[in-house]
C-alpha positions in Angstrom: -1.9 12.7 -11.8 -3.7 9.5 -13.5 -7.2 8.3 -12.2 -5.9 5.1 -11.8 -3.3 6.6 -9.3 -5.7 8.3 -6.7 -7.4 5.0 -6.9 -4.7 2.8 -5.8 -3.9 5.6 -2.7 -7.9 5.7 -1.7 -6.9 1.6 -1.7 -4.0 2.0 -0.2 -5.3 4.1 2.5 -8.4 2.4 3.1 -6.2 -1.3 3.5 -4.0 0.7 6.1 -6.6 2.0 8.1 -8.2 -1.7 8.4 -5.2 -2.9 9.6 -4.3 -0.6 12.0 -8.0 -1.2 13.1 -7.7 -4.9 13.4 -4.3 -4.0 15.6 -6.3 -1.8 18.0 -9.2 -4.7 18.3 -6.2 -7.4 18.8 -4.5 -5.6 20.9 -8.1 -4.7 23.1 -8.2 -8.7 23.7 -4.5 -8.9 24.6 -3.0 -7.9 27.4 -3.2 -4.1 28.2 0.0 -1.8 26.8 -0.1 1.8 25.8 2.8 1.5 22.5 0.5 -0.7 20.5 -2.7 1.4 20.9 -0.5 4.6 19.8 1.0 2.6 16.6 -2.3 1.4 15.9 -3.8 5.1 16.1 -1.1 6.6 13.8 -2.1 3.7 11.2 -5.4 4.8 11.1 -5.5 8.7 11.0 -2.4 7.8 8.2 -4.6 5.4 6.3 -7.4 7.4 6.6 -5.6 10.7 5.6 -4.3 9.0 2.4 -7.9 7.9 1.8 -9.2 11.4 2.0 -6.1 12.9 -0.1 -6.9 9.9 -2.7 -10.8 11.2 -3.0 -10.1 15.0 -3.3 -7.4 13.9 -6.2 -9.9 11.6 -8.0 -12.6 14.5 -7.3 -9.7 17.3 -9.3 -9.1 19.4 -6.3 -5.8 18.6 -6.4 -4.8 19.1 -10.0 -1.5 21.3 -8.9 0.1 18.1 -7.8 1.1 17.7 -11.0 0.4 19.9 -13.9 -2.2 19.0 -17.1 0.7 18.3 -19.4 3.2 16.5 -16.8 2.0 13.3 -16.9 2.2 12.7 -21.2 4.5 9.9 -22.7 
């Protein structure tokens, strides 16, 4: 895959994790509830996992996702 694609995956993962962190912080200040905390936990975990996959792909360790000649025009 393209290096820009991996970079955008990292950026999207970090953005998702930041949104989840803000949601978790806002939920802590508001009324205590279980569902928003679970949603924030899922978003935070998904965002960090997406960022981790992006970094791993950017380093070239996920080259099997798209064979070397698959992205040529």
